[in-house]
N, C-alpha and C positions, 0 to 999 in steps of 0.2 A: 645310668640310664640317659642316655644323648637324647637333647633337646635343638629343635632348630627355631627359627627366630618366627616361623609359620605355628609351629606349636610349642608356646607355653608348657611351663613348668606344672602341673598339674598340683593343687594344696593336699587331695588325698589322692593316694593311689593303694588298692588292697588288692594282692594276689593269693589267689588260694587261701582267705584266710580262716583260720578255723578257732572254736573255742569249745573244749572238753571239759565238765566239771563231773570229778569222783566223788560221787557218795556212797560211801562204802563197796558194796561190789557195783554198784553198778555207774555205769557212764555217762552222763547227758550231753550230748551233741548239742550245744546251744546255739553256734554258727557253723555252718557248712561249706566251706572253699568258695568263698564269699570274694569276687572277684570285680571290683569299680573302681572308677576315677573320678573325681570332683574338682573342674576348674577352679581358677579365680573365678570371682562375680558369679558364681554358681548360688544360688537360692534351692537347696535339696530337701525334702519331706519324706521320711523314711518311717511306714504304715505297716500295719502288720496287726493281728489277731492275738492277746496276750500268750505268752508262750512262743511267739512265732522269728526272737532273738533280736529286735529291733532295739534294746535296749543294752543289750550284752555288745551287738554292733556298737553303740551308742559308748558306750565305757572304755570298748577297746581304741575304737578313735581317740576318745579324751585321753587316753594311758593313764585310765583308772584302773585300769587290768592289762596282763600280757594274754598274746593268744598262746595258744596250741601247738600254731603248724601257720604257714603262710609268711608274709611278708608283707610291713606295712611301710608305706613313706608317706614325711608330712612335711609338706612342702619343700620334698627332695629327698629329706634324711630320713633314712630306715633305723626306725625307734625303736624295733621291738628286741634288739640287744643292746640297746641302753641300759647303763646303772640305774638305781633306784633314786640318786641325786640330779643328775643329767634329766631323767623324766620329771623329775619336779622341775624342774628351769624349763623344760617344755610345757608344760601346764601353765607355770604363771606370765610366759614371756609369747608364746606361741598360741596357745589357746585359752580362750572367751567361754565360758559356762554360763547359762542360766535353766533354772530349774525350776521344777512345779512349785516347790514349798519357799522361793524367795532366798532363805536360808541368812538372812540379815540379822546382825547381832543389834540385841534389841537395846539395849542400855548407849545405843551411840547414834550421832546423827547419821542423817542421810551421806552427807557427805563425807562423814567418818569413815562410813560402810564402803563408801567407793574407796578412798585411800588405801584400802588395805592391800589388796594386790602389791600397790607401789611397796608396801614398807616391805615386803618379802622378795622385792627385787633383788637382782646383784647390781643392777647400776646405782644403788645407793642414792636416788633423789635428795637434792636439800629441801627443806621445808616450805620454801617458794614453791619450788616445780611441783613438790606432789599436791600443793593445793591449787596452782592453776589445770594442772590437767587433769584432776578431780573434779573443780567446776566445768572443764571444757565436756567432757564426759556426762555429766549434769546437763547442760545445757543441747547435749546433742539429742538427748530424752526428753525436753521440755519440761523440766525439771527443777530451775536451779533457785524459784520462786519456794523450795519447801526445803532446800538444803541444808537449814539449820534443824527441821525437826526430826525427831527419831519415829523407828516403825511404825508404833503404838497410834502416832497420829499422822497416819497416811491410810491413804484405799487401798483395797488389796491390788490395784491399776499402777498407783503409785508407786507401793512399794517392789512390784515386778520391773517399775521405769528405773528404780534405784539399784537394783539386779544385773539392770544389763547394760546402768552406767559404769558398773563394777566391772562384769565384763568387757567394756571397749579399752578402759584405762592403759591397761598394757599396748593397746592399737595392736591386738592378736592378726595373726592368718586367717585361722577359723573362728566363726561363732558359733558353739555346741548347745541348742537348745532341749531340755527334753522335756517337755509336755509344757511348753512355756505357759497355757492358755487354761491346761486342767481346772486352777483355783481359783478362775475368773467367770464372771457372767457376761452374756454375748456380746452385751454394745462395749464393754471391758474389754474382752478378748480380739476385738477386732481393731480396736486403739492399737493394742500389744501389734498386732500383725502390721499395723501401719508403719509404727517405728520399723518395724522389721525389714518392711518392702521399701520404705524410705534409705536404710542402712545400706540396701542390697544393691539398689540405684545407684548411690556413692562407692559402689566396688567391694564393698562385704559380704565373703566369702560364708553362706551361714548353711548348715545343718539342722536341721529341724527332726525331733521324734514327736509323732501323734498318733493318737487312736481315731480324729476326728478329719473324716474327710472333706469335714467342710473348711474345717483350718488348712490340712492340706492344700487346697484350691490358693490359697494365696502364694503358696511355693511356684517355681516355676519348674520344679524337677519333682516326679512322684516315684519313690521305689517300694514296692511290697513285699515286703517277708513273709513266709510260712514256715515253719518247719525248719527255720536257723538258714534258707535260705534265700536268694534273692530270687523271684518267681515272675518280676515285671521290673520295670526303667524305663520311663518313657517322660516325657513332656507330659506338663499339665493343661490339659485346653480347657479351654474357658477360663483362664484365668482369673481369680478375682481379685479386684482393685480395692484395696480395705478404706480408702480414703471415700470412693463414689460408696461404700456401703454407711459408712458413716454420715453421710450425707442425706441417704434413703434413711435411715434412722431420726435424723433430725426433723424430716419432713412427717414422717410419721406420727412422732411427738408433738410439732404443731399444729396437725391436723386435729389430733386428740384432744389439746387443752382449747382449739375453737369450736 
């Protein structure tokens, strides 16, 4: 694909992407002819009802599953035909994952959880560099003071911050967030969205799956899926700013205390 200085390479490019699951004699068409691009620095929310195909699309973009048809380019490289080992390297080096369930190791500290992707990196970082990069990732999410604490000593919001730091530690081209606020209360959800917005303002490309319209409004672009197809793709109108929302929360709390 040719590019010019005026048309930078998209981070994600999908062309007629399909995913069909075969259950006995029944074929389930989870993703149907999806074509879209996500440019560097975008913050995109993918929405849709249960069974719409949004999670399947996320798994395909995250190289956790292979498409049944169509093409997928990640940062200019077509990944559909890559070997399992090459896909593993793509997931480790070019993608960062944030899940609803945090997926932290319970017996290790926050810092050690963040270090994990570096241990599987092909670059073979030394211990000092590994520690430096992990500490820097925790600093980006405002959690350096909890680096030595295991997940059992962290709140749900703090655990999700550790998960975000872990996703960032290899400096990926794309951050994938699958229902990142699904296990959090409203105030903590806003705090997590404030982190995403801050990362996005500094250039991080983010693709987020959510079923909550209120959470999608913190993004800049909203894609709606139904029956495996993209039925709407448009900029978010009246985008919410999480920092302002937190300020309103604090004002309400102060009024209640008074």
